C-alpha positions in Angstrom: -1.0 -3.2 -8.1 -3.0 -0.2 -7.0 -6.1 -2.4 -6.7 -4.2 -4.9 -4.6 -3.2 -2.4 -2.0 -6.6 -0.8 -1.9 -8.3 -4.2 -1.3 -5.9 -5.1 1.5 -6.2 -1.7 3.2 -10.0 -1.7 3.0 -10.1 -5.1 4.5 -8.2 -4.2 7.7 -9.3 -0.6 8.5 -12.4 0.5 10.4 -13.2 3.3 7.9 -12.8 1.7 4.4 -14.4 4.8 2.7 -11.4 6.9 3.7 -8.9 4.6 1.9 -7.4 6.3 -1.1 -4.5 4.9 -3.2 -2.7 7.2 -5.7 -0.2 6.0 -8.3 2.7 8.1 -9.6 4.9 7.0 -12.4 8.6 7.9 -12.1 11.9 7.2 -13.7 12.7 4.6 -11.1 9.3 2.9 -11.2 5.9 3.3 -9.6 5.2 5.1 -6.3 2.0 4.1 -4.6 0.7 6.5 -1.9 -1.8 5.0 0.6 -4.0 7.5 2.5 -6.0 6.2 5.4 -7.9 7.8 8.3 -5.7 8.9 11.2 -7.2 6.4 13.6 -6.6 3.5 11.2 -2.9 4.3 10.7 -1.9 1.8 13.4 -3.9 -1.0 11.8 -2.2 -0.4 8.5 1.3 -0.3 9.9 0.8 -3.1 12.4 3.0 -4.2 15.3 6.6 -3.4 14.5 5.5 -2.6 10.9 4.7 -6.2 10.0 1.5 -5.4 8.1 3.0 -2.7 5.9 6.1 -4.9 5.3 3.8 -7.8 4.2 2.1 -5.4 1.8 5.4 -4.2 0.4 6.5 -7.8 -0.1 3.4 -8.6 -2.1 4.0 -5.5 -4.2 7.5 -6.5 -4.9 6.4 -9.9 -6.1 3.7 -8.3 -8.4 6.3 -5.8 -9.7 8.8 -8.5 -10.6 6.2 -10.3 -12.7 5.6 -7.0 -14.5 9.2 -6.2 -14.8 9.1 -2.9 -12.9 9.8 -1.5 -9.5 7.2 -0.4 -6.9 7.5 1.6 -3.7 4.7 2.0 -1.1 4.3 5.1 1.1 1.7 5.5 3.8 0.5 9.1 4.3 
């Protein structure tokens, strides 16, 4: 799942070398933290949050297949 978010983020930002995804295991599931350059923040979030919502939806589908829970934070 980490690789999926990293691939999507690198595809839409202007500085793909600044994209970093960290994964933290918790009692409730997995927390993915997406770090991007400040000027690429708007591209990742999208108009009215549509891009980030689409990424979260894809994560939920992948998590259901694995039987776990996933949350995405943009930092």
